[in-house]
N, C-alpha and C positions, 0 to 999 in steps of 0.2 A: 261216184257222184252223189248217191243217196246219203252216204255218211257225211260228206261235206255239207250238204244242205241241212241235215239234222243237227250237225254241230253249229252251223250258222244260226239256226232257229233257237237252239239252246243258249247260245251266247247272247243273242238279242234279248231273249226272255230274262236272262240273268241281269243284263244291263238295266232293264226296265223295272226290276223287282224292288228297288229301294236303295238302302244304304250302299251296297256294292262299291264302297269307297276305293277298293283296290283295283277296280276295273274301269279306269278312266278311258276316255276316247282315244283310240289308237294304241293303247297299252298292250292289248292282246287281240290285235286284229285277226278276224277270221279269214282264212284264205279265200281269195276270189277266183274267178274263172282262169286267170292267167298265173295263178300262184303255183308254186311247186307242191305237188300232192303230199299231204301230211305235214306241211309246214305250219307250225304254231298250233297244232291241234291239242297239244298237252295243256295249253292255257285255257282253252275252252272246256276241256274235260275237267279241269280242276274246279271250275265254277259249278259243275253239276255233280260233284262227288256225292256218294250216298250218305255221308255223315253230315250233310248240310241241313237235315231236318232234326231239330232239337228234341232230346228226350231227357226229362228230369228223373234221375234215379233216387236221389235223396236230398233232403234239406235239413240242416241242423235245427234243433228247437229254437223257435223265435220267442224271445222274452218280451215282457211288457216294459221295455227300456228303449230310449232313443238311441243310445250308443251301445252296440253289441256286434259280435261277429256272427254273420249268417253265411254259411257255406252251402252253395247249391252245386251238387255233383250230377253228372250225367254225360251226355255227348251231343255233338252237333251244335254247340253254342257259337262257333266261330271265334274270332279274336277281336279284342278291342283294347285300347289303352285305358288305364285307370282314369276315373273322372269323378267329379262331384256335381251332380245335377240330374237332368233328365236325359234319356236316350231313346233311340228307335226300338230298343230290343228287350226291355224288361219293364214289367209293371207289377207292383204289389198292390193287392186290393184287400182292404180291411173292412170288416163289417162292424159298425159301431152304431147302435140304436140312438145314441145321443145326437148323431148328425141330423136326424129328422127335426130336432128342436131348432137347429140352425138353418132350416129351410131347404135342406138337400135330402137326397136319399139316405138310406142308412149305411152307406159305404163311403169310403174315401180311397183315393189312389195315390201311389207314390212311384216316381221314377220314369214315367213314360212321357215322351215329348208330344206325340200325336198332334191332332189339330188344336187341342187345348192343353198345353203343357201342364203337368201336375205341379201344384204349388208345394207339395211335399216332395223332396228330391232324395236321391240316394248317394251315399259315398261308396263308390265301387273301387276297391283296391286291387282286384285282379279279375280279368276276364279272359279265359282261355277256352279251347275247344271242349274241355271236360270239366271245368270248374269256374264258378263265379264266387268271389268273396266280397260281401258287403259289410262295411264296418259301422253303419248307422244311417239314420234318417236325418235329413238336413232340410234346408229351405224353411218352410213355414210349419214344420212339425211342432206340435204343442198348441197351436192356435185353434180356435173354434173347437171342433170335435176331433181334430187330427192327432189322436194319441193311440198308443197300443195298450190294451187292457186285457188282463188274464181272462181266458175263457172265450174270447171273441174269435170267430172264424177269420182265417186269412188265406189268401191264395197268391201264388207266384206264377206269372206268365213270362216265358222266355222265347224270344225269336232269335234265329241265327243272325249274327251281326253282319254277315256279308250278303246272304241271299234273302234275308228276312222271311224265311219259311217258318212256319209255326203258327200259333204258339204251342209250346209244351206247357202243361199246367200241372201244378202241385197244389193240393188243398190241405189245410191243417188248422190247428187251433193255437192261439197265443198262449204260452205257458204262464 
């Protein structure tokens, strides 16, 4: 009985976590009091697998160019279809002192939908459990101070596409 209650709580927590697009209502129902013991527990266990917390192991050098191939390797990224825009699960933050001139802080962000979607977006060609491939910055890249310049600090934050656990963070410098 305790295991069934723990699984039910884990499933409900995963449903409330955010994206969880693959866990629609009724798709992986947790067994109730009248259910056959052990029925459908594999679905609930899959949602709380240990690899759901992202870890960034490496990021290829990021150039001062709008169009480029950036490969993020690690684990626990989840899965997502390729897209061009913002998403729930990645954000790139660039430090650019020129941004203060335009009335904002000295940073700009790309790729995160959040409460205020980023105006600079990302062209994501691949998103798997262990690798994300970005082929460039899109949207309003190049306007105001939203450019990549050699020597500027840059960071990449990644959340798991299903559970939204994270973020895993990588910090570097634009080449």
